[in-house]
Each structure stands twice: as structure tokens, then as C-alpha cells.
N, C-alpha and C positions, 0 to 999 in steps of 0.2 A: 316620632318623637314617644315616650311612654312617661302615663299620667308622671311620676317619680324625676321624671327629669326636665317634663313640663316644670313642675312643684319647683325643684328649686333652681330653676330661672330665675320662676319669677321669687323670689328668698335672697337671687343674685339682684335681684335688678330694684327687689326695693332697696336694699339697703346700698349698692354705688346711690342710690338716689339719694335715698338722708347722705350720705357723703361731701352727694355734693350740695347739696340744703346749708350742713355744719359751717363743710367751710367761706361753702359765698355771704352766713351769716356775719363772719371775721372783714369781713374786708370796704364793710362799710359799706353796701350796697342796700340799695334798700329797698325789705321785702313784701311790700308793694307796692304798685302804680298810685294810688296815691299819697303817698310818702315822700313823691319822686317831686309834686305839686309845687311849685314857691321853688324848684331847691336853685335856678338860676339868676334869677330876680336881678342880684345887682351886682351882674356877668358880664364885663365887661364885651371879653372871647363868645360870647354867648351872644350877646347882643353882635359887631360884626361876622357872625352867623345866619343869622337869621337874613344883616344885612346881602348880604356874598351871596345867595340862599333867594331873594326879590333879585338880586342884579342883574341875575343870571337868569332869569324864571321870564323878567322883561326881555331881555336881547334874544329867548329861543323865542317871547309872544312876537317879538318883531320882523325878524325870521318867518317867520311864518305868511305873511302880511304880504 
């Protein structure tokens, strides 16, 4: 691959990354991990997910014994 081809590839990749970032901003997806803190605090579906995960882990741990 020539230097010119490599430079063009980097330019293309940078453009694609910029497009993906701009698309993501419009979806309401938080841009940083800190922005997600507390998002599911009052979500009963999330509480159910946690309960089912705990139940599954307990079942697997009991089977291992």
C-alpha cells in the first residue's frame, strides 16, 4: 500500500467515525459512562432483570456443589 493510499484510507476512516458519532448523538444514547449513572434507578423492568440474574447465579452455584 502506498503512502497516498494509506493517507486516503485514514481520511475515509476518520470521516466514517465522525458520521457514526453524529448519528449516535441523535439517538439519545449517552456519550459518556458517567452520563449513564442512575438511568435505571426507578425502572421495574431493570429490577426484574437483576432479580432473574441473581436467581440464575444462585441456581448455577447450587448445581456446582
